[in-house]
C-alpha positions as CSV (number, residue, x, y, z in Angstrom):
1,M,155.0,25.5,35.0
2,K,151.9,23.4,34.0
3,F,149.7,25.4,37.2
4,L,151.5,28.7,35.6
5,F,149.8,28.1,32.5
6,I,146.6,26.9,34.0
7,T,146.6,30.2,36.1
8,I,147.3,32.8,33.4
9,F,144.6,30.5,30.9
10,S,141.9,31.4,33.7
11,F,142.4,35.0,34.1
12,I,142.6,35.4,30.1
13,L,139.0,34.1,30.2
14,I,137.9,36.8,32.8
15,H,138.1,34.9,36.0
16,P,134.6,35.4,38.3
17,A,136.9,36.2,41.0
18,F,138.3,39.3,39.9
19,S,135.0,40.5,38.0
20,K,131.7,41.7,38.7
21,L,128.9,40.2,35.7
22,E,126.3,42.2,34.6
23,A,122.7,40.4,35.0
24,N,122.0,37.4,32.8
25,S,125.0,38.3,31.0
26,T,128.6,36.2,31.0
27,T,130.4,39.5,30.0
28,P,132.0,41.1,33.2
29,K,130.4,44.9,34.3
30,Y,134.1,45.8,35.7
31,I,137.2,44.3,36.3
32,G,139.2,45.5,40.0
33,L,142.5,45.8,38.7
34,D,144.7,46.3,41.7
35,V,148.8,47.4,40.6
36,R,150.1,47.1,43.9
37,T,153.0,44.4,44.5
38,G,152.3,40.6,45.2
39,F,153.7,41.6,48.8
40,E,151.5,44.1,49.4
41,T,148.3,42.2,48.2
42,R,149.5,39.4,50.5
43,I,149.1,42.1,54.0
44,N,146.1,43.7,52.8
45,P,144.2,41.8,50.2
46,A,141.4,43.5,47.5
47,N,139.7,40.4,47.3
48,G,138.0,40.1,44.2
49,S,140.5,41.9,41.7
50,L,143.4,41.0,39.4
51,N,146.6,41.8,40.4
52,I,149.0,43.0,37.8
53,P,151.7,45.3,39.6
54,I,152.8,48.5,37.8
55,G,155.7,47.2,36.5
56,D,154.5,44.6,34.8
57,L,151.3,46.2,33.5
58,E,152.6,47.1,29.7
59,K,153.5,43.3,29.4
60,K,150.4,41.4,30.8
61,V,147.2,43.5,30.6
62,I,146.6,43.0,26.9
63,S,146.8,39.1,27.7
64,M,144.5,39.3,31.1
65,I,142.1,41.9,29.4
66,P,141.8,41.8,26.1
67,D,138.9,44.1,25.3
68,K,140.3,47.5,25.4
69,S,136.1,48.8,26.2
70,Q,135.9,47.1,29.3
71,E,135.4,49.0,32.4
72,I,138.5,49.0,34.5
73,I,138.6,50.0,38.3
74,V,142.3,50.7,39.1
75,F,143.6,51.4,42.5
76,C,147.0,50.7,44.4
77,E,148.0,52.0,47.8
78,S,147.6,55.4,48.1
79,G,147.0,56.6,44.7
80,G,150.1,57.1,42.9
81,R,150.8,54.3,40.9
82,S,146.8,53.8,40.3
83,D,147.1,57.3,38.3
84,R,150.4,56.2,36.5
85,A,148.4,53.1,35.6
86,K,145.6,54.9,34.3
87,K,147.8,57.0,32.0
88,I,149.5,54.0,30.8
89,L,145.9,51.8,30.2
90,N,144.7,55.2,28.2
91,S,148.0,55.2,26.5
92,M,147.3,51.8,25.3
93,G,143.8,52.2,23.9
94,Y,141.8,51.2,27.2
95,K,139.3,54.0,27.8
96,N,136.9,52.9,30.4
97,I,139.1,53.6,33.5
98,K,138.4,54.5,36.9
99,D,140.6,55.5,39.3
100,I,139.5,55.2,42.8
101,K,143.1,55.5,44.5
102,T,143.3,52.6,46.9
103,W,142.5,49.1,48.0
104,R,140.8,50.3,50.9
105,V,137.9,52.1,48.5
106,W,137.7,48.8,46.7
107,N,137.0,46.8,49.9
108,K,134.2,49.2,51.2
109,K,132.8,49.9,47.9
110,Y,133.2,47.4,45.0
111,N,134.1,44.1,46.9
112,S,130.8,42.4,47.6
113,N,132.8,40.0,49.7
114,Q,133.5,42.0,52.7
């Protein structure tokens, strides 16, 4: 239980592992949001992104990404769940959402660790 608290706490502070920082800033330029299941992310990782499965998105996103003006780049396996996630996020007041459809695009264009 102690480990879980530490992990959640680090995400609340916008953990650098899933965000890209602006030059000379502590505010991330964007956050990659993978809405696939944990099983899917273990098979095909999207390194440098935050994983919140689509079924948990409404419950968890506000504590993990509290700034509703933050740019969020959302993706999944084929684009269906990322489209749904974008609609959910917009309905919750998040306005700076970019849907890139798949983790493959994230790994190719956004993940500088590839």
